[in-house]
DOZAMAR-533488 format. One line per 2 residues: number of its first residue (from 1); their letters; for each residue x negated, y negated, z negated of N, C-alpha, C, O, CB. Coordinates in steps of 0.05 Angstrom, whole numbers, m for minus. Glycine has a CB too. Layout:
// DOZAMAR-533488
NUM> A> X:Y:Z:X:Y:Z:X:Y:Z:X:Y:Z:X:Y:Z ~ ...
//
This chain:
// DOZAMAR-533488
1> MQ> 114:16:381:94:7:362:86:30:344:103:44:332:104:m16:345 ~ 60:35:342:50:56:325:43:44:298:32:22:297:25:70:337
3> IH> 49:58:277:44:48:250:21:65:238:23:89:236:69:49:232 ~ 0:51:229:m22:63:215:m20:53:186:m26:30:180:m50:56:228
5> LV> m10:71:169:m3:64:141:m25:70:121:m37:92:123:22:78:133 ~ m30:52:103:m48:57:81:m32:55:55:m17:35:51:m72:36:80
7> IV> m34:75:39:m19:76:13:m39:74:m10:m59:89:m10:m1:102:11 ~ m34:56:m28:m52:52:m51:m35:55:m77:m16:39:m81:m67:25:m50
9> DD> m42:74:m93:m28:78:m119:m46:94:m137:m61:111:m128:m1:93:m114 ~ m45:88:m163:m61:103:m182:m49:130:m189:m62:146:m203:m65:87:m207
11> SN> m26:137:m179:m13:162:m185:m16:181:m161:m5:175:m139:17:158:m192 ~ m30:203:m165:m32:223:m143:m5:235:m135:m1:240:m112:m51:246:m152
13> IW> 12:238:m154:39:249:m148:53:230:m129:64:239:m109:56:253:m174 ~ 53:204:m135:67:185:m118:53:183:m91:67:180:m70:68:158:m131
15> LN> 27:184:m90:13:184:m64:23:206:m46:28:202:m22:m17:185:m68 ~ 25:230:m57:34:253:m41:63:251:m33:70:257:m10:30:279:m57
17> IA> 80:241:m50:108:237:m43:111:216:m22:125:220:m2:125:229:m68 ~ 98:194:m25:99:172:m5:89:181:22:100:174:42:83:148:m15
19> ER> 67:196:22:56:206:47:76:224:61:81:222:85:30:221:43 ~ 88:243:47:108:261:59:132:246:70:141:252:92:117:282:38
21> LA> 142:227:55:164:211:64:157:194:89:172:193:108:175:193:42 ~ 134:182:88:125:166:111:122:182:136:130:172:158:98:152:104
23> LL> 112:206:134:108:222:158:133:232:171:133:244:192:89:245:152 ~ 156:229:157:182:235:169:189:215:190:206:220:207:203:237:147
25> NP> 177:192:190:183:171:209:165:174:233:141:174:231:179:142:196 ~ 177:178:257:160:184:281:143:160:289:124:164:305:178:191:304
27> LI> 148:136:280:132:113:286:106:112:271:87:99:279:147:87:282 ~ 105:127:248:81:127:232:63:149:243:69:173:240:88:132:202
29> TS> 40:141:254:22:160:267:m1:169:250:m13:190:255:11:148:292 ~ m7:154:229:m28:162:210:m23:150:182:m12:128:180:m56:154:220
31> VS> m31:165:162:m29:156:134:m56:161:121:m67:183:122:m6:171:119 ~ m66:140:108:m90:143:91:m82:135:63:m67:116:58:m113:124:102
33> KF> m92:151:43:m84:147:15:m108:141:m2:m130:152:2:m70:173:4 ~ m104:123:m22:m125:115:m40:m115:111:m68:m93:100:m72:m139:90:m30
35> ND> m130:121:m88:m124:116:m116:m136:90:m125:m126:77:m144:m134:139:m134 ~ m157:82:m113:m172:58:m121:m169:36:m100:m176:40:m77:m202:65:m126
37> PM> m158:13:m108:m154:m9:m89:m180:m17:m75:m180:m25:m51:m142:m32:m102 ~ m203:m16:m89:m228:m25:m76:m237:m5:m55:m249:m13:m35:m249:m28:m97
39> DA> m231:21:m58:m237:40:m37:m219:34:m13:m229:35:10:m232:69:m47 ~ m194:27:m18:m176:20:4:m186:m6:18:m185:m7:42:m148:16:m7
41> WI> m195:m25:2:m205:m50:14:m228:m45:33:m229:m56:55:m215:m69:m9 ~ m247:m28:25:m270:m21:42:m260:m8:67:m269:m14:89:m290:m2:27
43> YL> m242:11:65:m231:25:88:m217:6:107:m221:7:131:m211:47:79 ~ m202:m12:96:m186:m31:112:m203:m51:128:m194:m63:147:m167:m46:95
45> QT> m228:m55:120:m246:m73:134:m252:m63:162:m257:m80:180:m271:m77:118 ~ m251:m37:166:m258:m26:193:m237:m10:206:m240:0:228:m283:m10:190
47> SN> m214:m6:192:m193:11:203:m174:m5:221:m175:m30:221:m178:25:181 ~ m157:9:235:m137:m4:251:m109:m3:237:m89:m4:251:m135:8:279
49> AN> m109:0:211:m84:1:196:m69:m25:199:m81:m47:201:m89:6:166 ~ m43:m23:201:m26:m47:204:m5:m50:183:10:m70:183:m14:m48:232
51> VL> m2:m30:166:17:m32:144:4:m21:118:m9:m1:118:43:m15:150 ~ 8:m36:97:m3:m29:71:20:m25:51:37:m43:49:m23:m51:60
53> MT> 21:m3:38:40:2:17:25:5:m9:7:22:m12:57:28:22 ~ 31:m13:m29:15:m13:m53:32:m14:m78:53:m27:m78:m4:m36:m53
55> DI> 23:m1:m99:35:m3:m125:28:m31:m136:7:m42:m130:25:20:m144 ~ 45:m41:m154:40:m67:m166:22:m63:m191:3:m78:m196:66:m81:m174
57> EM> 29:m43:m207:14:m38:m232:m7:m16:m229:0:7:m227:33:m30:m255 ~ m32:m25:m227:m54:m6:m226:m75:m16:m245:m79:m40:m249:m65:m4:m196
59> PM> m90:3:m257:m110:m5:m277:m134:m20:m266:m145:m38:m280:m119:19:m292 ~ m143:m14:m242:m167:m27:m231:m162:m55:m221:m178:m73:m226:m178:m9:m209
61> LD> m140:m59:m207:m134:m84:m195:m104:m84:m190:m94:m66:m177:m150:m90:m168 ~ m89:m104:m200:m60:m103:m196:m53:m109:m167:m69:m121:m152:m46:m124:m214
63> GF> m30:m99:m159:m22:m101:m131:m19:m130:m121:m24:m135:m97:4:m87:m127 ~ m11:m148:m138:m8:m176:m130:m36:m188:m122:m38:m201:m101:4:m193:m152
65> SF> m56:m183:m138:m83:m192:m131:m93:m178:m106:m107:m190:m89:m102:m187:m155 ~ m87:m152:m104:m97:m137:m82:m86:m147:m55:m101:m151:m36:m89:m108:m85
67> VT> m60:m153:m54:m49:m162:m28:m58:m190:m20:m59:m196:4:m19:m161:m29 ~ m65:m206:m39:m75:m233:m32:m102:m232:m18:m111:m251:m6:m77:m251:m57
69> MF> m116:m210:m20:m142:m206:m7:m139:m204:23:m159:m207:38:m156:m182:m18 ~ m115:m199:33:m111:m194:62:m100:m217:78:m100:m215:102:m94:m170:65
71> GR> m89:m237:65:m77:m258:80:m53:m247:95:m36:m233:83:m96:m272:99 ~ m51:m253:120:m28:m244:136:m36:m222:157:m23:m219:177:m16:m268:151
73> KL> m58:m208:151:m68:m188:170:m51:m163:171:m51:m149:191:m96:m181:163 ~ m37:m157:149:m22:m132:147:7:m137:139:13:m157:126:m35:m113:127
75> QI> 24:m120:148:51:m119:136:49:m105:109:35:m85:107:72:m104:156 ~ 62:m115:89:58:m104:62:84:m95:50:105:m109:51:45:m125:44
77> IS> 83:m71:39:106:m59:24:95:m56:m4:74:m43:m8:116:m32:37 ~ 110:m66:m24:101:m62:m52:121:m45:m67:145:m45:m60:97:m90:m66
79> SS> 111:m32:m87:129:m15:m103:122:m17:m133:99:m22:m140:127:15:m94 ~ 143:m15:m149:140:m15:m178:164:m3:m191:186:m5:m180:135:m44:m188
81> TR> 160:9:m214:183:19:m229:193:m2:m249:213:3:m263:175:45:m244 ~ 180:m25:m250:188:m45:m269:205:m66:m256:197:m79:m237:163:m58:m282
83> EE> 229:m70:m266:248:m88:m255:239:m117:m255:246:m132:m237:274:m85:m270 ~ 224:m125:m275:216:m153:m277:197:m162:m255:194:m186:m250:202:m158:m304
85> FA> 185:m143:m240:168:m151:m218:185:m157:m193:174:m170:m174:149:m128:m212 ~ 210:m150:m192:226:m153:m168:227:m183:m159:224:m189:m136:254:m143:m172
87> KH> 232:m201:m178:234:m229:m171:207:m240:m161:207:m255:m142:243:m245:m195 ~ 186:m232:m173:159:m241:m164:153:m230:m137:141:m244:m120:138:m233:m184
89> IE> 160:m206:m131:155:m193:m105:169:m208:m83:157:m212:m62:163:m164:m106 ~ 194:m217:m88:209:m231:m68:195:m258:m61:196:m266:m38:237:m237:m78
91> VV> 183:m270:m80:170:m296:m76:144:m293:m60:138:m309:m43:164:m309:m103 ~ 129:m272:m66:103:m267:m53:109:m261:m24:90:m257:m9:87:m244:m66
//
């Protein structure tokens, strides 16, 4: 299985770290990065991405709202530095 990963985060530093770590996995064949969730949304409409990694806290659109836009089309990985989001993430 080839993984086409899309990473969405408002931090350029984290985007670069996540991309480097992701590309260490031989199953990940491509990585696309976005600071703005709406740019990612537009890209995802026509891409063959199958995994989305998104930050929960972003100024334009929070990660919880963002992932609900996709239904079950993508495997989703969420990240946050805030512990209180962990329980909500498990439920989603």
